[in-house]
N, C-alpha and C positions, 0 to 999 in steps of 0.2 A: 504494500500500500504506500502511495506517495505521501510525503509530508505536506502539511498545509502550506508551508513556504514554497514547496515545489509547485503546488497547484496554483498559488497566487502568481508565481513567475510564469507558468504556462498560460494563465489567463491574461497576464500583462502582454505576453508575446502575441497571443491570438488577437487581442484588441489592437495592438500596434500594427499587426498585419493588415488590418482593415482601416487603419488610419485613426484609431481612437486611443487617446491617452487619458487615463484616469490618474491624475497626479497623486491622489491620496490613497490609492489601492494598497492594502496591506492586510496582514493577519491582525485580527482584533486582539489588542494587547491583553484584555481581561480574560477572554476564553482561551487565548493562546498560552497564557501562563498558568491556567488552571488544570485540573485533572480531567477536564472535559475531553472525551476522545475525539470529538469533531469540533475543532475551533471554528469560530465564525470568520468569514472573510469580510472585511470592511471595504466596501466599494468606494467610500469617501464621497467627496464633493467634486463637482465639475462645473464649468461655466455652461451657459445656455447653448452655446454653439456646439460644444462637445455632446451635450444631452440630445440636441437635435440630430447630430450626425449619428450617434448611437441608435436613436429611434429609426432613422432612415435605413440603417444597415439591418436592424432587426426586422423591419418590414419587408426587406428583400428576401429574407429566408422563407422558403416555401413552407407553409403550414398545412399539413395534411393529416389525415386520420392515423396513418402509420407512425408518423413522427410523434403525435400527441400520445398515442398508445405507448410508445417506447419511453417517453418522458415519464408518464404515469407509472410504468413498471419500474423504472430506475428509482423514482421517488419512494415507492412502496418498499423496494429492496433496501434503500438507505434507512428508512424508518425501522425496518425489521432488524437491522444491524445495531441499532441504538440500544 
């Protein structure tokens, strides 16, 4: 299993790949320092242009029943692991 830091860096790289920079992206310091097995990722704050750009990119991702079903399955699996 990857560390939370690894996941944050992978997210940072993926966002950068589509031209989005979230300057405050980080591991949440409270949950990251606790015994919580799944620390939270703090997406932080961004300016309105970055938020608009991220919105535009997310709208370009095709949303279909198969994708939604896969996301629901992954969410259920993560909940089960908690």
